[in-house]
ROLUMFI-303880 format. One record per residue: residue in three letters; z, x, y of N, C-alpha, C in turn. Coordinates in pm, whole numbers, plus 32768, in hexadecimal, padded with zeros to 4 digits. Layout:
AlaZXYZXYZXY...
//
This chain:
Met860D8535819385E884C581E885F9843881A3Glu86708415819C8696839781548657831D8193Gly864083248221860282B9825B8571829F822DLeu852F830D8219849E830281ED849982C4815DAsp84FA82F9810B850882C18082852082288080Ala8581820580D785A8817680E5852A81288110Leu84E181548175846A811181A384028105813AArg83EE816C80E783938169807B83C281028012Gly844780F77FF8847A80947F9F845F80067FD5Phe846B7FF48056844E7F72809583C07F548082Ala836A7FB3809682D67F96808582B87F707FF6Leu82F47FB47F9382E17F8F7F0D83177F047EF6Phe837D7EDF7F2583B87E547F1E834A7DF27F4CGly83157E057FC482B47DAF7FFC82357DA77FA5Leu820D7E107F7081987E137F1481AD7DC07E98Phe82217DD37E61824B7D8B7DE782557CFD7E02Met828B7CD97E78829C7C447E9882177C087EAEVal81B67C4C7ED4812C7C1A7EDE80F17C017E5EHis81007C657E0680CB7C587D7880F97BE27D2DMet81827BC67D3D81BB7B5C7CF1817D7AD47D0DPro817C7A9E7D85813F7A167D9880A47A217D8DGlu80697A9A7D9A7FDB7AA57D827FBC7AA87CEBLeu80307AAD7C9B80257AA07C067FD27B1A7BD3Tyr7FE47B867C147F8D7C087BF67EF97BE57BFAGlu7ECB7BA37C617E3E7B8A7C807E117B057C40Leu7E5C7AC67BF17E2C7A4D7BAD7E3D79C87C01Tyr7E8F79D07C697EA1795C7CC47E1D79287CF4Trp7DC079877D1B7D4C795C7D5C7CEB790D7CFCSer7D05790A7C7B7CB078B97C297CDF78207C2FHis7D56780A7C5E7D7F777D7C6C7DF177707CDBPro7DCC778B7D5C7E32778A7DC27E7177037DD0Thr7EF077057DF87F4776897E027F16762E7E78Ser7F1F75B27E627F0A754A7EDA7F88750D7EFCAsp7FED751C7EB6806F74DB7ECF80AB751A7F4EPro80CE74C57FB280F674FD803A817C75558027Val81D0752E7FD28250757B7FC8823775FB7F8BGln81E275FD7F1981C3767A7ED7816A76D77F33Leu811676967F7A80C276E67FD6812077278045Leu818676EB806E81E4772180CB822277A38093Trp824C779C8014828578137FDC821E78867FD6His819F78617FB5813478C67FA7811C79028039Asp810978AA809280EA78DD811D815679308154Leu81CD790A8140824479598172823C79E9814AVal822179FE80CA82187A86809481A07AC880BFPhe81317A8580BD80B07AC680E580A27AE48172Asp80D27A8981CA80D97AA08258812D7B16827FThr81967B32823481F27B99825881C57C22821APhe81957C2481A0817C7C9F815780F47CC0812AAla80997C5D811B80177C7680E77FC37CD18149Asp7F927D3B81147F4F7DA681647FB47E0281AELys802B7DC281D6808B7E16823280DA7E7581DBAla81027E49816381587E9B811080FF7F1680E4Phe80817EFE80B980267F6A8091800B7FC88100Ala80017F8F817E7FEA7FE181F680628045820ALeu80D8800C81F68155806381FF814C80CB81A0Leu812A80B68126811C811B80B980BC818880DFAla80478157811A7FE181C0814A8014821681B4Leu806681DD820F80A68230827B810882938241Cys815F826281E381BC82BC819C817983208152Phe81048307811B80B3836C80CC808983DC812CGly806683BD81A28042841C820580BA8478822EVal81368441823681A78487825881CA84E481E8Ser81C084B1817281E0850E80F78180858080E6Phe81028565810D809985C6810F80C786438168Phe80EA861F81DF81128682823D818B86D3820FIle81F0868281DF826786CE81AD824B87308143Ile81FA870880E281D587648075818A87E380AAMet812887C980FD80DC88368128812D8896818AAsp817C885B81DC81C888A6823C823B88F881F0Arg827688BC819382E78904814782A889818102Ser8231897580C881F389E6809381C78A4B80F2Ala81908A188169816B8A7981D381DA8AC5820EArg824F8A8F820F82C68AD4824082F58B4481E2Arg82C48B33815D82E08B9C80FF82718C0180F9Gly820C8BF1814C819B8C48814B81348C2B80D8Val81408BB080A880E08B8E803880798B1F806FAsp7FFA8B3A80547F988ACF80727F908A6F7FFCPhe7FBF89F580167FC089937FA77F4489417F90Thr7ED889657FDC7E5B89187FD77E2C88FF7F50Gly7E1789657F037DDF895D7E7F7E39890F7E1FArg7EB789277E2F7F1F88E57DDD7F1C884F7E01Phe7F1588307E7E7F1587A47EA67E9D87597E6EIle7E2987A07E757DB5875E7E397DC9873C7DA4Trp7E07879A7D637E2187817CD37E8687117CC2Arg7EEF870E7D1C7F4B86A37D177F09861A7D2BLeu7EAC86157D817E6085967D967E0F856F7D18Val7DD385D57CDA7D8785C07C5C7DDD85867BF5Val7E5685B87BE77EBC85827B867ED884F17BADLeu7EF484DA7C2B7F1684567C577EA283F37C37Gly7E2984217C517DBB83CE7C2C7DAA83B07B98Ala7DCF84187B467DC883FE7AB87E3383957A8BIle7EA6839F7ACA7F1283367AAA7EE182B17AD3Gly7EA082AE7B487E6D822F7B827DFB81FB7B24Leu7DA882547AF27D3E82247A9C7D7781E87A1BAla7DDF822879E37E1D81EE79697E5F8161798BHis7EA5816079FF7EE580E47A2B7E77806F7A43Ser7E06809E7A727D9E802F7A977D6A7FED7A19Leu7D79802779A47D567FED79237DB07F70790ATrp7E2F7F8079337E8F7F1579207E877EAA7993Tyr7E797EDE7A107E747E827A857E017EB17ADDArg7DA77E5D7AF17D2A7E8C7B3C7D457EA27BCDGly7DB87E697C057DD07E7C7C967E177EFD7CB6Asp7E177F607C597E527FDD7C6D7E28801B7CF7Val7E8B80577D3F7E7B80957DBF7E8581327DB7Leu7EB7815D7D4A7EC781F27D3C7E47823E7D4AGln7DE482127D0D7D6082537D117D32825D7DA2Val7D4581EB7DE97D1981DE7E747D6182497ED2Leu7DDE82507EBD7E3382AB7F067E09833B7EE6Ala7DEF83547E657DC483DC7E3D7D4984067E7BLeu7CEF83AF7E817C6983CD7EC37C7C83E47F58Met7CBC838A7F9B7CCE839A80297D24840B8054Gly7D7F842F7FF27DCF84A580157D7985248028Met7D08852B7FE37CAC859A7FEE7C7785B18081Phe7C62853C80C77C38853E814B7C9C856D81AELeu7D198567818C7D8B859B81E27D86863081F7Leu7D54867881917D62870E81917D2287528208Pro7CAD872E822C7C6F876D82A47CC487578322Phe7CFD86DA83357D4386BF83AA7DCA870883B7Tyr7DFD8733834A7E7E8785834B7E6887FE83A3Arg7DF5883883A97DDB88AF83FA7DB488958486Val7DA9881684AB7D9787F185367E1987F18576Arg7E2C884785DB7EB18859861C7ECD87EB8683Ser7E6687B486C37E7F874D87267EA086C986F0Asn7F1C869987047F49861486DA7EF785A98720Arg7ED485C0879D7E87856187EB7DF9854387AEVal7DBE85B087807D3B85A5873E7D48854E86BDIle7DB1857786707DC6852F85F37DDF8495860DIle7E39847B866A7E5183F186847DDA83A386BEAla7D8883E4870D7D0783AC873E7CB3838586CBIle7CA283DD866B7C4F83C685F27C88835385A0Ala7D11835885897D5582EE85457D4682628587Phe7D4C8261860C7D3481E1865E7CA481AF8643Phe7C47820E86407BC081E3862F7BAA81AB85A0Leu7BE881E7853A7BDA81B684B57C19812D84A3Leu7C90811884EE7CD7809684DB7C908025851CLeu7C2C8045857C7BDA7FE485B87B6A7FB8855EGln7B657FEA84E67B067FC084807A787FD784ACPro7A4D805584CD79C8806F8503795A804184A3Met79648051841C7901802583BC78EB7F8F83B9Leu79587F4883C8794C7EB983CC790D7E868454Val792B7EC984BA78F07EAD853A78597ECA853ALeu78337F3A84F377A47F5684EA77607EEE8496Lys77A27EBD842C77667E5B83D377567DDA8423Met77BA7DB8847977A27D4584CC77347D4D852AIle77247DBB856976AD7DD485C7762C7DC68574Cys76237E08850775AC7E0784B0758A7D728491Gly75F67D2E846575E37C9B844175B07C4B84AELeu75E07C60852775B67C1C859D75207C3585B8Asn74F57CAB858F746A7CD485A7740D7CB78532Gly74447C6384D673EE7C31846573E27C7F83E6Ala74367CE583DB74307D3A836374617CE982EBAla74057CE88283742D7C92820974AC7CC581C8Trp74B87D4781B1752B7D7B817775AF7D5781BCAla75A87D4B824076277D358291763D7C9B8291Asn75E47C4F825E75FC7BB5825676137B8F81C6Ala761D7BEF817276337BCB80DC76D47BC180CDAla77017B63807977877B51805677BF7BCB8015Pro783F7BFA802B78737C6D7FE678807C547F4ETyr787C7CB27F05787C7CA57E7078FF7C667E48Phe79747C8C7E8179F27C4F7E5479FF7BBB7E6ETrp79A77B847EC979A97AF37EE479697AB47E74Thr79077AE47E3878B77A957DD578DC7AB97D40Ser79357B1F7D3479567B477CA779C77AE97C77Pro79B27A977C107A147A3B7BD77A817A8D7B83Thr7AF57A557B827B5F7A8F7B297B337A887A9APro7B2F7AF37A517B047AFA79CB7B527A94796FGln7B087A4D79207B4C79EC78CA7BB07A2A7869Ala7B987AAB78477BF17AF177EB7C817AFB782CTyr7C897AFA78B17D0C7B0378EF7D527A7978E7Leu7D017A1478E37D3D798878F17D5C79407873Ser7D0A794C78117D26790177927CDD7941771DGly7D19795076B27CD6797C76347CB17A0D762DGly7CD37A5776997CAC7AE576977D187B3B7652Ser7CEE7B9E76027D417BF675CC7D687C69761ELeu7DC97CC075F37DE47D3576477D6D7D927650Leu7D227D9875E07CB27DF375DC7C427DC47642Glu7C2E7D3A76427BCA7D0D76A47BF77D19772CThr7C787D1477487CB07D2477D57C967DBA77FFLeu7CAF7E1777A17C9D7EA477B97C087EBC77DCArg7BB67E81778B7B247E9977A27AF17E667823Met7B257DEC784C7B037DB178CF7B377E097942Asn7BAC7E2E79307BE87E88799A7B977F0E79ADTrp7B667F3B79437B177FBC794A7A907FA8798CThr7A557F35797779CB7F1479AE79D47EC47A37Asp79E87E447A1E79EC7DE77A927A607E0B7AF1Gly7AD37E327ABA7B417E537B0A7B287EB87B70His7AE97F207B527AD27F8E7BB07A717F667C19Leu7A087F157BEF79A67EE97C5379E57E8C7CBCVal7A407E387C8D7A857DDB7CEC7ADF7E267D46Thr7B327E7D7D117B987EC87D5A7B527F1C7DCBTrp7AF37F6F7D9C7AB07FC77E027A567F787E5CGly7A187F117E2979CD7EBC7E837A227E827EF1Phe7A9B7E507ECE7AF77E1C7F327B247E877F95Met7B437EFE7F627B737F667FBC7B127F958021Val7A8E7F967FF47A217FBC804A7A057F4A80A9Glu79E47ED9807879AE7E6780C87A1A7E2C811BSer7A937E3B81037B007E0381577B2C7E6281C4Gly7AFB7ED981C97B2B7F4682257BAE7F838200Arg7BDE7F6B81887C5F7F9D81607C608035815CLeu7BF3807781367BF18104812F7BFF814581BASer7BBA810B82237BC8813782A57C64812E82D4Gln7C9C80C082B47D2180A582E17D868104829EIle7D71811B82177DC7817E81D37DBD82088210Leu7D4C8238822C7D3C82C682647D7882BC82F8Gly7D5E825B83447D9F825183CF7E2F825D83C1Leu7E6B8206836C7EFC8204836A7F3A827E832DSer7EF282BB82D07F22833B82977F1F83A982FFLeu7EBB83A983537EBC840783C87F2A83F48422Val7F4B837884477FBD8355849A803F8387845AGly8049836F83D480B9839F838B80C98439838EMet805C847C838C805C850D838A8090853C8414Val806484FB84828098851B8507812784FE8512Leu8158849184DF81E1846F84DE823884D9849BGly8205850084278242857383DD825285F0843AArg81DB860F847581D6868684C58232868D8540Ile824B861D858282A0861385F48334860285CDGly834F85EE855283DD85E48526840E85578539Phe83BE84F3853283E3846A854F8449843684EBPhe8448846B846B84A684438406851284B883F2Ser84EA853283FE855285A283EA85AF85B68458Asp8586858F84D685DA8591854A85E3850E8586Ala861284AA85428618842485678661840285EDAla86C984588603871D8439867C86C8845086FEArg866384A386F4860E84C0876F85B484518790Phe85A583F287388539838A874B857682FD8753Val85EF82F48783862A826C879785DB821B87F6Gly85B882568872856C820C88D384E381F0889AAla84A482448853841C822D8823841E81B787BEArg848581A68770848F81358710849680B7875DTyr84E280B087CD84F3802D881784638017885BAla84268082889783A9806C88D9833A8045887CGly833B807D87FD82DC8058879B82EA7FC98774Leu83637FA2876083777F0F874383487EB087ADAla83627ED38828833B7E82889682A37E7C88A9Leu825F7EED889A81CC7EF0889981957EA78829Ala81CF7EBB87AB81977E6D873581A27DD9874CVal82167DA7877A82217D19878F81BD7CE787FALeu81AB7D358868814E7D1188D080BE7D068898Ala809C7D6E885580167D74880F80047CFC87B3Leu806B7CE08766805A7C6B8703804F7BE4874DAla809C7BD987B280917B66880080027B4C883FSer7FCB7BBC88747F507BB688B47EDF7B99884CIle7EDC7BD787D77E797BB487797E817B2D873ELeu7F007AFD87317F0B7A7B86FE7ED97A108767His7EF27A3387E07EBC79DB88527E2379D78865Trp7DEF7A51885F7D607A5988807D027A7C880EGly7D3E7AA8879C7CEA7AD487347C857A7886FDGln7CA779FE86D87C5279A286A77BEB79718706Ala7C0D796C87827BB3794587ED7B4379B487FDLeu7B6C7A2887F07B077A9687F67AA87A95877EVal7AD97A7D870C7A8E7A7286907A2879FD869BAla7A56799086DA79FE792386E8798979398743Leu798D79A38794791D79C487F278AB7A0587A7Val78C67A30872F785C7A7686E178017A0786AAPro77747A1186C9771C79A58698771679998605Ala7704791F85D677057902854476A17891852DSer7666789B84B9760978318483760E783483F2Pro75CF77D183AE75C777D88317758A785782E5Ala75237888832874DE78FF82FC75237983832CMet757F7973838A75BD79EA83C9764D79D183D2Phe769479C28362772779A08361777E7A138359Met77507A85832D77A07AF8831977DE7B3D838FPro77887B4683FA77C17B8C847678477B4E84A5Arg784A7ACE84A878C67A8E84DA79397AA7846ESer79117A9E83EF797B7AB6838979AF7B43838CVal79567BA383A879787C3583B779D57C46842CAla79AE7C0284987A077C01850B7A997BCC84F2Gly7A977B6284A27B167B2D846F7B667B91841AThr7B247BDA83CB7B5D7C4283787B977CB483CFVal7B517CD684367B857D3B848F7BFE7D0484DDGlu7BFA7C8985077C697C4E854D7CE17C4284F1Gly7CC87C1984767D3C7C1484137D6E7C9F83FBSer7D237D0983F07D527D9083D97DAB7DBE844CLeu7D867D9E84C97DCD7DC8853A7E537D78853FThr7E4E7CF9851B7EC67CA8851D7F2B7CDD84B3Ser7EFA7D00843A7F4C7D4283D77F877DBF8404Leu7F407E0E844E7F6B7E8E84867FE07E7784E9Cys7FD67E0D8538803A7DEA859880BE7DBB8558Ile80AE7D6984EC811D7D3B849A81627DAF8454Met810C7E0A842181477E8183D981937ED8843ASer816D7EE184B881AB7F30851D82337EEF8544Val82367E69854B82B17E24856383177E4584ECLeu82DB7E378472833A7E4F83FF83637EE083FALeu830D7F3F841C832F7FC4842183A17FE98488Phe83907FC3850683EE7FE2856D846F7F8C8562Gly845C7F11853384D17EB8851B85257EEC84A9Phe84E37F21843E85327F5583D085757FD183FDLeu8539802B8443857980AE846D85F1809284D6Leu85D980348521864A8011858D86BD7FDD853DLeu86AA7F9284D387177F61848887527FD08432Tyr86FE802083FB8734808E839F878680EE83F2Tyr87568118846787A5817384B788088130850CGly882080AE84F888818064854688DC801A84E2Pro88E97F938500894F7F4D84B8892F7F2A842AGly88B17F3C840088877F15837788857F8B8317Lys88B38004833988A4807C82E788EA80648264Ala8962802E826089AC802B81E2895E7FD58178Ala891A7F6D81A988CF7F1D8144884A7F5B8124Leu87FF7F8D819187737FB58173876F8040812BLys87E38091813687D8811080ED87D980F68057Leu87F78079802B87F680627F9B876280697F61Leu870280627FC38678806F7F9A864680F97F87Ala8695815A7FB7866681E87FB7864C821C7F23Pro86A082037EBD867E822F7E3F85FB81EA7DFFVal85E0816D7E288566812F7E0A84EE81757E3EGly84FB81A97EBF849881F37F04847B827E7EC9Arg84DD82B27E7E84CE83347E40848883287DB2Met847682B37D838432829B7CFF83CC82297D11Thr8380822C7D7F831D81BE7D9482B081BF7D2DLeu8286823B7D01821E82427C96824282027C15Thr82BF822B7BE782F181E97B6D82FF81517B79Leu833D81267BDE835A80997BF382DA804A7C08Tyr8278807C7C5281FC80407C6881B4801F7BEAVal81A5808A7B918163807D7B1281B880207AB8Gly824180337ABD82957FE17A6682897F507A86Gln82827F317B0082727E9F7B2A81FE7E547AE2Ser818B7E9E7AE881147E617AA8811D7E5D7A10Leu815C7ECA79D781697ED2794A81BD7E587914Val82227E2F796482707DC2793D82327D327963Phe81FC7D2779D681D17CA17A03813D7C7E79ECVal80E87CD679DA805D7CB579B280667C6D792CPro80A97C8878C980AB7C38784F80EE7BAC7865Val813B7B9D78CE817E7B1D78E881107AB87914Phe80AF7AEE7963804E7A9079977FC97A8C794FTyr7FA77AF4790A7F207B0778D07F1D7AC77845Ser7EA07AA9781C7E897A5677A47EB87AA5772BPhe7EB27B2C77237EDB7B7576AF7F747B737699Gly7FBC7B45770380487B4076F9807E7AB076F8Leu80D37A92775E810B7A03776080A779A077A5Gly805179D877F77FE6798778368026791B7897Leu808D794378E480C978DC793A808678CF79C8His801F790E79DD7FD779017A587FB2786B7A73Ala7F9F781E7A0F7F7377957A2E7FE4772D7A3DThr805E77627A1C80D477027A248142772C7A7FMet814377AB7AA581B777DC7AF681AA77B07B87Leu820C776D7BBE820577487C48821577C47CA8Gln81E277B67D2381F178257D7E8285783E7D98Ser82D477D27DA7836877ED7DC383A678347D4EThr837F78187CD583B5785D7C64839578EE7C63Ala831779067C8182E2798F7C84832B79EB7CEEVal833E79A87D63838779F37DCF84127A0A7DA5Leu846079A77D7284E779BC7D4A84F47A187CDCLeu84927A197C7C84997A747C0C84807B027C47Gly841F7B107CA2840C7B8F7CE384857BCC7D25Leu84CF7B747D65854C7BA67DB085B27BD27D47Ala85BE7B8E7CE286247BAE7C7485F37C327C31Ala85787C3F7C1585417CB77BD585507D2C7C20Phe85377D1D7CAD85487D917D0585D87DBB7D10Ala86347D5F7D0586C37D7E7D0886E57DD07C96Val86AF7DB47C2286BF7E057BAB868D7E8D7BBFGln86157E9F7BFF85DA7F207C1086367F777C71Val86697F317CD186D47F7E7D2D873C7FB37CD7Val877D7F5D7C8E87F27F867C3A87C17FFC7BD5Phe87517FEE7BA0871F804C7B39870080D57B84Ala86C880CD7C0586AC814E7C41873081947C66His879A81537C938817818C7CA8885A81CE7C2FTrp884E81827BBF888181B67B3D883382347B18Trp87B082307B2B8757829B7AF5878183207B43Phe878783147BCB879783927C15882383C27C0EGly888383747BDB88FF83A97BB5890084047B3CArg889384067AEF888584537A71880F84B97A77Phe87A684957AC1872984E27ABA8700850F7B49Thr86B1856F7B48867E85AB7BC9860185687C05Tyr85AB853A7BA9853084FC7BCF851F84817B7BGly84CC84207BB884A983AE7B61844E83E37AF1Pro843983967A8283EF83C27A12835E83EA7A37Leu831A83957A7D829083C17AA1828A84217B14Glu82E9841E7B6882F1848A7BCB830C850E7B8FTrp835C85107B29837485987AE882EE85C27A9BLeu82AB85637A5C822385867A2481C485B17A87Trp81BC856C7AF6816285917B5D817E86267B98Arg81FE863E7BAC822486C37BE08205872C7B73Ala822F87167AF6821487797A92817B878F7A81Ala813187327A8B809A87397A7C806787877AFBThr8098876C7B70806F87AD7BE9808388407BDCTyr80F6886F7BAA811688FB7BA380F389377B16Gln80C588D97ABD809B890D7A3B8103895279F5Thr8179891979EE81EF894D79AD825388E1798BLeu829688F1791C82FC889778F5838288C57929Asp8382893379708408896479A9842489237A2BVal842D88A27A23844E88497A9A84D488087A70Pro853F88127ABF85B787D57AA285AA873A7A8EPhe85E287087A2385E1867A7A05866E86387A11Arg86C7866E79C2874F863C79C8879D867F7A3FAsn87EE86317A808846866D7AE988A486CC7AB4Arg88AF873F7AEF891687A37AD1896C87C67B4DLeu892187D67BBC895E87F27C39892D87897C9DPro897887727D0B894A87167D7588C787447DAAVal886886E07DB687E187047DE587C486B77E5EIle879386F97EC7877186AF7F448701864B7F2DAla871A85D67F6286C385587F428628857A7F5EGlu861485BE7FD2858585CE7FFA853F862F7FA6Asn858E868A7F5B855086E17F00853286B37E7FArg857486427E5B855F860C7DD7850185967DD6Ser84C985757E4F846F85067E6083EA85277E1FGly83B684CD7DCA832D84DB7DA082D584797DDAAla82F784527E5582B183DC7E97822183FE7EB4Trp81D5838B7EC88148839E7EDF812683E77F65
//
């Protein structure tokens, strides 16, 4: 399923392009006020922030189904092995989080556990209904209602609002201090954000949608879904236009006062989450229409990237965190948004070339090979190419 690999590569591109002008989370300690630089920033964030990660969550659900279904067709229940696979992914994420506190691997590993019971639910309609409910951010809606009824906890500012960027990241901090902050404060901020922003609910909802897409053959039998892709794009554009037109007005209807400011803020978070989902859907169906149409020759270049997302995702932070953080070059305070975006484009082009070179010689990406070997608890996993290998079988994707 080269199309799925290419989509995953596109999602990784979007995530990386967000990380670059975000200066791997240090942008928020001194956001730009220059109109031109702000334009560069907003262009990237309006297009990819939250949307690229949402695409990865959806692809994660598709990959989950493929792995489980492939084993089931061989008469093997992969449930226990998949749990261990997620434990390994979580361990990789834990190690990565020491370097970069914004790691998402741990989050995907945890939320993947919740997918397992739904695999045995045979009704796609039930799963989609549950996914739709989760994407409506029920916990945030509950918090908004509680806040309107005067609950103190629901009117308190989220932890990630009030947590300052550690000074160790910005100036004078050593690598050891950065690692220590990532282990302590970093996990609190990351998980606080995931819980309080509703991201966990969104990840599970999108992963369930991805599982259903895998089950109906949306990627494996792409020719059967030409009309669905056009209809999906039309509905996504209509939904986006509607929420852009009425969303802010609806948020403004939520009562607000100095002592009760969170309910309207939470409503804005829900509106922003739904807007991002609409934009993600436009990106999803737009990408697939191009891939299975006039843009395939160009977009299939992303497929090798999509087959080594784990390696490249970790590699991106290994290279660029030291560029921006105090223990390295410390360029967070001086690099322009335009420079960060252009540097990101150039760096991703190098990653595309590297991925093509790599798969001409090897079967799996380095971390993908390690993940697979640890999953099966054997080193007898092919690494160097000897015979042609079907792309979907050598993918170590999330």
